[in-house]
VEXDREN-2710 file (C-alpha; in Angstrom, 1 decimal):
% VEXDREN-2710
k/r/px/py/pz
1/MET/-28.6/29.6/-17.0
2/SER/-31.5/27.6/-15.2
3/LEU/-32.0/24.8/-18.1
4/GLY/-33.1/21.5/-16.6
5/ALA/-34.8/20.0/-13.9
6/PRO/-33.9/21.3/-10.5
7/ASN/-33.7/17.7/-9.0
8/ALA/-31.6/16.3/-11.7
9/LYS/-28.4/16.0/-9.6
10/VAL/-30.6/14.1/-7.2
11/LEU/-32.3/11.6/-9.5
12/PHE/-30.0/10.9/-12.5
13/PRO/-26.3/9.0/-12.1
14/LYS/-23.3/11.6/-11.5
15/ASN/-21.6/12.4/-15.1
16/SER/-24.9/11.2/-16.9
17/PHE/-25.6/14.7/-18.1
18/ILE/-23.9/18.0/-18.0
19/ASP/-25.3/20.4/-15.7
20/VAL/-25.5/23.8/-17.1
21/ASN/-26.2/25.4/-13.7
22/SER/-23.0/24.4/-12.4
23/PHE/-21.0/26.7/-14.6
24/GLU/-20.6/30.4/-14.6
25/SER/-21.2/31.3/-18.1
26/TYR/-21.6/29.7/-21.5
27/ASP/-17.9/30.3/-21.8
28/HIS/-17.1/28.0/-19.0
29/LEU/-19.7/25.7/-20.5
30/ILE/-18.1/25.6/-23.7
31/ASP/-14.3/25.1/-22.1
32/TYR/-15.9/22.2/-20.5
33/ILE/-17.3/20.4/-23.6
34/GLU/-14.1/21.2/-25.4
35/TYR/-12.3/19.4/-23.0
36/LEU/-14.5/16.4/-22.7
37/VAL/-14.4/16.2/-26.5
38/GLU/-10.7/16.3/-26.8
39/ASN/-9.8/13.5/-23.5
40/LYS/-10.8/10.2/-24.5
41/ASP/-10.8/9.3/-20.4
42/PHE/-12.8/12.1/-19.5
43/TYR/-15.4/11.6/-22.0
44/GLU/-15.7/7.8/-21.4
45/GLY/-16.4/8.9/-17.4
46/HIS/-19.5/10.5/-18.6
47/HIS/-21.0/7.2/-19.7
48/ALA/-19.9/4.8/-17.1
49/TRP/-22.9/5.2/-15.2
50/ARG/-24.6/3.3/-18.0
51/LYS/-22.4/0.0/-16.7
52/GLN/-24.1/0.3/-13.3
53/PRO/-27.7/-0.4/-11.8
54/ILE/-30.1/2.5/-12.2
55/PRO/-30.4/4.2/-9.3
56/SER/-33.2/3.5/-6.6
57/GLU/-34.3/7.6/-6.6
58/LEU/-34.5/7.2/-10.6
59/GLN/-36.5/3.9/-10.4
60/LYS/-39.1/5.6/-7.6
61/VAL/-39.8/8.3/-10.4
62/TRP/-39.6/6.1/-13.8
63/HIS/-40.9/2.5/-12.2
64/PHE/-41.1/1.4/-15.4
65/ALA/-37.1/1.5/-15.7
66/ASP/-36.6/-2.5/-15.1
67/ASP/-39.3/-3.5/-17.2
68/ASP/-39.1/-5.0/-21.0
69/GLU/-39.4/-2.4/-23.6
70/ASN/-42.7/-3.9/-24.5
71/CYS/-43.9/-3.4/-21.4
72/ARG/-42.7/0.2/-21.2
73/LEU/-44.7/0.7/-24.6
74/CYS/-48.0/-0.7/-22.9
75/ARG/-47.8/1.6/-20.2
76/TRP/-46.5/4.7/-22.0
77/GLY/-49.9/4.3/-24.4
78/GLU/-51.8/3.0/-21.8
79/LEU/-53.1/0.2/-23.7
80/VAL/-55.2/-2.7/-22.5
81/VAL/-53.9/-5.8/-21.2
82/PRO/-54.9/-8.0/-24.4
83/LEU/-53.3/-5.5/-26.6
84/CYS/-49.7/-6.0/-24.6
85/PRO/-47.2/-8.0/-26.4
86/CYS/-45.6/-9.5/-23.3
87/GLU/-46.4/-12.9/-21.9
88/GLU/-46.7/-11.6/-18.5
89/ASP/-49.6/-9.1/-17.3
90/CYS/-47.5/-5.9/-17.1
91/VAL/-49.9/-3.6/-17.1
92/LYS/-51.0/-2.9/-13.3
END
């Protein structure tokens, strides 16, 4: 099936995404998703990662993960410091 980043399992927390490549067929994937929808505890297990710190491997790739959302906006938009809405010098 070959969908998604090949290093996703290394970067992202367990159960934060469904790895399509780990299924033998689309039918198996559909069965998995149906089971996920029908079982609340299993479904919630796919969201437990949200309560954990962002993994260090992901922070290295996305260094802005711990920044304030305004700092992220500045970095993404490549704005200059005077235009930054933050109190701190967030653009480096």
